[in-house]
N, C-alpha and C positions, 0 to 999 in steps of 0.2 A: 585413761582416764575415767573414773566412774560416772556414769552418768545417775546425777541427783532425782531424776524422778520414776527410774526405774528400778534404783537401789533396795529400796525398802519393799517392793512390790516382790523383786526378785527374790528377798530374802524369805518370805513366807508363800513362795512358789506360785506366785502368780504373775499374770501380763500386767501392764499399767491400766490398762482398759478395764480389764475383771476387777482388778482391787478398786481404782474410780466407781467402778458401778457398785460393787458392794458397799463400798463408804458412802454413796449417795444414797442408796437403798435405807442403809441403817439411820441417814441424817434424817429421811422422810418420817419414816417410822415415828423416831425420836421428838421430831418437831410436830406428829399427830398428837402423841403422847402428853406433849407439854400443850398443847391445845385441849384434849380433854382434862387436863390438872386445872387450867384456868377456868375451864367451866365447871368442873367439880368445886372448885374453891365457893364458887357463887351460888352452886345450885348443888349440893352434897348428894341428891338423891340420883344424880345421871351419872355417867362415866364410874361407877363406883370401883371398877376393879379393870378398867380397860387398861389406863396407863402404866398399872403395875404389871398387868399380863404381857403388854407390849414390852416393856423392859426386860422380863424372866426372857421373853423370845429372844430378844438380840443377842444378851447373854449367851443362853443357850447357844445360840447359831456360833458367836464368837468364840466360843470353848470347843465347841465341835469343829471348828475351823483350826482351831489352834491344834487341836490331838491328831486331825489328817496331816499336820508336817511331819 
């Protein structure tokens, strides 16, 4: 029987804990980017490129991890 908790992490060459930690890390970064967007919406002179920089960083990291497989 396949373990539903480890099937996907195994398929990308990671343990359950490593995969979960990376996902939580991305989540925290995107949450911060979201807060920056809300602040920027009200105060356009604040966080002018913060959210887009975070988004690019997360995307580049995901792409790099996919290439390593």
